[in-house]
N, C-alpha and C positions, 0 to 999 in steps of 0.2 A: 562443915562438910568433911574436915580432914579426919573427924570421929568415926565417921562412917564410912571412908573411903572402900573399906572393903565389900560394901554393898553397891557401888556405882562402878561399874566395870565392863569394859567391852569384853572382856574373855571370863566369865564365871567359871570356879572349878566345877570339874565333873563330880558329881557325888550323887549317891542314892538318897532321897530327901526323906523326913522323917513321915511317919503313918499321921495324918491330921483327921483320920475319919471320912475324909474323902478320897475314893480311888475311882479311876476310868472304869466304866464298864461298858461291855460291849453284847446288847442285847440282839440277838438274830430274829429274823423274820420267821414265823413256824416253817418248816418244812426245808429251811436251808442245808446243804451238805457242806460239801468243802469249796472254800474259796482259794482258788489256784489262778495264777497269771504265770506263764512262763518269763524267767528270765532272760532277757536280749544279751549279746557280748556287747561289750563297752571299749572304747579306747582305754589305752593301758595308763595314760593319765588320770583318768576318771576311776579304772581299777585301784589304781595305787591310793588313791585318795578315799575310796570308799573301805579298802582295807584298814587302813591308817584310823580311820573314824571309828569302827566298830572295835579296832583293839584296845582303843582309848576309852570306849564306853563299856567293855568287858574289864578292862581292869578296875573301872568305876564301880563295877557291879550292878551296870545299870541295863545290860543285856546279857544274854547266856546262848550257847549253842543250843539248837532247838530240835526236837524229832517230830514237830507238830505237820499234821495233813494239811493244813494251811500254809500258802505260802503266795508272797507279793514281791513284786520285782523292785531293785534298788537301783537309781540312776543319778545323773547329775545334771543342774544346771548352773550357767554362770548368773553371778549376783553382779550388780553394777561397780562394784569396786574390782570386779574380775576374778574375785576367789570362787571357789564352787560351794554350791548349796546341794545336800544330799535330799533326794526325795523318795519316798514310797509311795508306788501306785496302787494305792488300797483301792482301787475303782470297784472292785467285783464284792470285796468285805463290806465298803460302803453302800453298795446297792443293797446289800442282804442286811444292813443295818437298821432296827426301830430306831427312828429319829427322835433326839432328846426333846423334851418340851420346856426346857429351862427357859424362864421369860430374859429376853434380851434387856439390858438396861435402856431407859428413856431416856432419848438425847434431850429431850425438852425439860425433864426434871432435872438433867444434870446441868444444863446451862442455867434454869432458873436458879438452882442451889448455888451457882458460882457468881452470876451476876451482882454486880454492886460492891464487890469487894476490891481492895487496893493493890493486892500483890498476888500474883499468880505465878505457880511453877507447874512443870509437866515432866513426868517420869515415864520413860519408857522400858519396859520390863524386857528382858533378854531371856531367851531359851524359856518360854514360860509354861512350856508343856511338860518338859523334866522334872521338874519339882513336886509331881503328881503321881502316885505309884498305881499301878493298874492292879485291877481286880484278879485275884491269884487264877479262877477258873477261866479268865479271858486271857490269859498272857498268851498260850498256844495260839489265839486268832491272830496276833499282833505280828506272827512270824513273818521274816523278809528274808529274800535270797539275795546274794551278791554275785557278780560277774566269775568270782574264785571258786564259786562252789561252796561256798557256807550257807548255813540257814541259822538265822540270829532270831530269838524272841526277845521283847521288850519287857521290862521289868517295871519301866516307868512309862508313862503316857508319851507315845511318841508323835511326831507332826504327821499329818496327812489323814488321820480318822476323821470321821464328817462330825462325831459328837465332842470332839477335843475341843472346840473352844467354849461349848456350853458348859464341859467340865471344871474348865481352868475360870471361868465366870462366876461358878459356884463358889469355887475356893476364894476367888478374890472377894467377893460377898461375904463370905463367912469371915475373912481375916480383918477385913476394913470397915466391917459395919458399925463398930464404935467409934470410928473416926469418922463417919460420914457427915458430920458438921461442917468438918474443912476438908476432907479427902473424898473425891469422887472417883470411883473405878469404872472403866469400861474395857473388858477384855485385857490387853496387855498394857492399857494405859491408866496412870493414876495421875489427877491433878488434885494440887492443892491451892486452897484460896482462903486468904486471911484479911482482916482490917483490924485497925486499932482498936483495943477494948481493955478496961479494967486498968487504965493508967498505962499500958505498954504502947509502944510505937508498933504499926503494921510490921515492919521488919521482926521486931522482937516476937511480936505474935506467930509471924510466919516461920522464923527459925524454930519457936518451939514447935510449933505444929510439923516441920520436918524431921524434927526429934522424934516425935511417936510414931512417924510413918516408917523411918528408917529402922527404929527398933522393932517392928512388927515386918520387916523385909528381913532384917539379919535374924529373927528368931525363927523365921521360916524358910531361909535360904532360897530369898527372891532377890535378884540383881537387876540394875538397871544400866541399861547403855549411856555411858557419860556423853557420848557424841550425839544423842538424840533429846536428851534432855533440855530444859527451858528452867531457869533459875530466877526468881524475885522479879519477874515481868509485871508492868502495869496494864498491859494488855497481852493476851496471849490466844493461841488459835486451838478450837476445841471441837472436835467432831465436824468440821468443815465450817464452822462459824468463829467470830472473834469476839473475845468475853473480855470486858472492863469495868471501871467503877460505874462507867455510863449505862452500862446494861450489854444488850447481845446485837452486834451487826453481822450482815451477809459477807460472806468471803467476797472482797472485791474481784476476784478472777471469774467467780460463777456470775457477778453482776456485769461484768463486762462481756462475758460471754452471752449472757441473755440479749445486750443491746446489739450485737453484731449477728442475731440469728437471722438468717434469710426466711421468707416465706415457706412455709413447709409445703412440698408437693405430693407428700403421701400419707397414708395412715402411720407410716412408720417414722416419717420425720416429725409428724404432729407429737407422737408420742413420746419420742426424746424431749421436744420442747416442753411438753406438760410434765414430764418428771424432771427437769429444771426449775420450771417455774412453779412447781408446788412446793420446792424447796425454799424458793424465795418469797412464797406469797404471805407467811406470817410475819414477815417484816414492811408489809404493804398493807396498807388499812383501802378497803373499797375493793380488794381482788376478789372476794366472796361473789359469784354471779358472773364474773367476765368469762370465767373459763367454760360456762355451761354450752354454748355454741360449740365451741371447739368438741368438748369432750361428747356432743351428739354424734360427731363423725367417727367415733370409735366404738360405737354400738356395733355389735353383733349385726350382721348383715346388712349394715349401712355403704351404701355405693360411695365411693370418693368424689365428691363435688363442692369444691371449694368455691363459696358466693362471696356476694357483697359482707352480710353477716357476719363469716368468719373472718373476714379481712379486717374489719373493724373491731371484732372482739381479740384477735391476733394482736394487733396495734394498740388498742386500751391496755392489756394485759402486758405488753411488752413495756410501755410508759410506766405502769404501775411498778413492775417488777425491777428494770434496769434503769429507772432514772428517777428514784422515789423523793419526793421533795419532803426534808427532814422535818418541816412543820406539820404537813398533812399527810405524807402517807406512808412515813416509817414508823412501824410499832416496835419500840426497844422493850426487850422483857427485862422487869426489873425484879430484884430479889427480894422478897417480903423481909423486912427486918424484927 
């Protein structure tokens, strides 16, 4: 880890990233004119934070002064640690942006690839948008105003753009595809999974895998927040589930929530219940068919009438999801060897 301490940091350096062939693009809906939202006054402390933020980004050549006809306002919100988080209100621009159709990584594929290994680690990347350059012609669209009267435009992809997550996912997929046998990516998360092989212990293999992941991160100026990383665990939380050598199991907190759920009193209540139950159903054999009477209540133009068959279906589904019998109801997803 010490060899790569430069890529595991809470405060990565501000710098212009290399051009990797993937730039953030903003394609506007035909007929769109100017996306402008007025900047509101802000308290002095926020103004000082915003000015200092842009001064630092300008020194790093990540932003420049703008004459764009587009303008989105800037404000701040408090983070859980009490510090400020800068936010750009790109609402109008996002509404006029053609949505990207980049496929979202499949949660089930990621879990299946990881299940059955011996050691796991998770890396939480920090400032994942800034490592991507903007398409030159779209830089004026990124223009943001500040309470002090400045108009800046971004040379790198800022946070707040509707297609930004899709662009970063394209980059992560491109960079880590050669390592997909042991490194899974999901937006700003990287999961590393290893087992003993070729006469090496699981830890030796895990360290070798980490070395390759860190090499890619260093070469592409990607950084992980050390405070949010997990290293060398036998079980790890991945996308709302827990993965280990035994397979995949549901998050106990969600299982607990299912067990304490009251009888739904409206379609809204039922929809919330089914959303959570659908998350857990793959771990419970016999779930298929139980939800049919409940789903019927959500059909268009259906009157809400909670009857005996609905209560029975609700009780059966609750039991199947919340109190699975490990021998009969739980289905553990095993990774194919």
